C-alpha angles and dihedrals in degrees: 000000000000090000092050091050090050092051092047091049091050092051092049090049091052091051090049092046099055140025114193131211138171114233111242106184131102096013091180098052114127124183125210148140143253125205112138096182093051094043093050102035108013127122119306125358130323087257091053092052094046090051090051090052090050092051089048089058097248107163096180135024125201113216127184118222106206106214090191092060100034095051102025088148117043111260095007117103134193111197099158098112094042094047092054095047096044096046090050091051091046091053089056094048093246115149114232125216110201122210120199113209145143129057119236117230094247090060099051106032098270096305132134127297090253093061110093121238117271089234125047087206091067093057091043089053091053091048091051092048090050094047091050091053095044099032091149091065113096104181123070137172121200113221130330128265095335090176090073125071090226088071106025131022115227097022091218121152092208092052091046093052098044100037101034121007104044098039094046094043092051092048092051092049091050086065100030108029093185095049117130111228119202122195133190106036082182126183117241090254137016096237120198111349093355136113124255116244090243092055091042093053091049091047092051090053092052091047093057100251114195111209142135097211137019116227122205138172106222097188115166113261094214138014088252092070124095126182091269104028142047104035124132110250097192098040127099089235120097123207131158090270093064098033091143088074090060091050092050098045096046092048091053094045101040107016135260096290098059111122123224127226117189090202101176130024128157136169110203121221139226110241105073102015105055094180107043101017132101128208117282092248091051091052090051090052092046093050090055094042091050090057090051091048092051090046091055097045116096117241095012110133103164139037118185124197116218114229138013093195132020116255116251097243116070088215088065128061120314098179097111127131084230133041120250088265092053100258109149117241121211087255089072089068094042089052091055098035108025115191121178137172112240099183145328130213112180106308094341110099126181119210135191127199150140137223115221142211107036145079129254125355113349133197118247138177135201119213130193126207110234131163094346098313139082114243127192111242101167140021130176145123128282126226121271092279095048096257125131143169123206136184116204142156107275128139135206110298097019114139118225137173138187119238128200103207092196093063101017087231119144135205122240114275116279115209111208113236 
């Protein structure tokens, strides 16, 4: 009898300790990466790298197709690099998103890659050739950050729409009628001589842009920003911290059904970037929080992490999930197993998370650090996409982590605030 009472008391305590729930928002959200240099030339073979992405839980990969390199001579195409990368991704069941960018010299009078072609028909012809070769690909982005002079000169939304977006989108859909065409792919600010994303979105709307989704790169504009805090609500810039501005502007310009792709987001780290970087633990928290923010945002279908590996030069991007030498940062685990605190009221703390990779409902566990050891305090199944929410008893300062029983991998430690 004493044993039965003890078991009953333990069950009642467990019920009192935790209330489970399956997250139900953003059913279409997919999380992935972009890092062309690593994907094309990183360690091992293309198959090795694709397998690593699968094991990281990357559901989508954004890959740039450089028109300038592929068709350096008119009518002659070199697809070798792209074929290898895309076939490796396809074998792992990872969905590619193809970006068309970069004008060859023969198409713009010998000028730079950021100068548009003199004829929209030339770009449309390349888009059609690409779609014919990769007719199994359904997601496409036209150009990269056309609101900055680094990528398009002049950074004009009307030029972008009439010379690039609409002709290429139409050409792709002639080959793949059910293709999803994303326009914009705007940077979070216009920078010197550029156009703010707010003005660019409005200009695209006035120019008659035809698109299924709007792509944007909501990078933080300072190390002080997090996915939920620090953005400028009244500015014409758009980062993750003021994502509502993107939702409002795209709805006004393109209608309420326009989908949103957050096609490039990176939080740089210190080390090695002592000016723009945040601590490794902060990056890990931001990577998880960004996934939660995207999950909560209406119409957001895609969130892309930039990069997999830091670039060699510290003057370049240091937002990788690995260092330049390949050492994993804590953010690698928070990318795969995001765990974020939603709220806390007294000792009642609500968590959000996801288990990747996998298909269908997945098992998960929550552990708490106590007296030098990790103890399991919750275990249940996720929803069909691997998401969950959970309310449990955890107070300020408690240390928690998410466990994937299938792989025995764990998230970075979350300290309850």
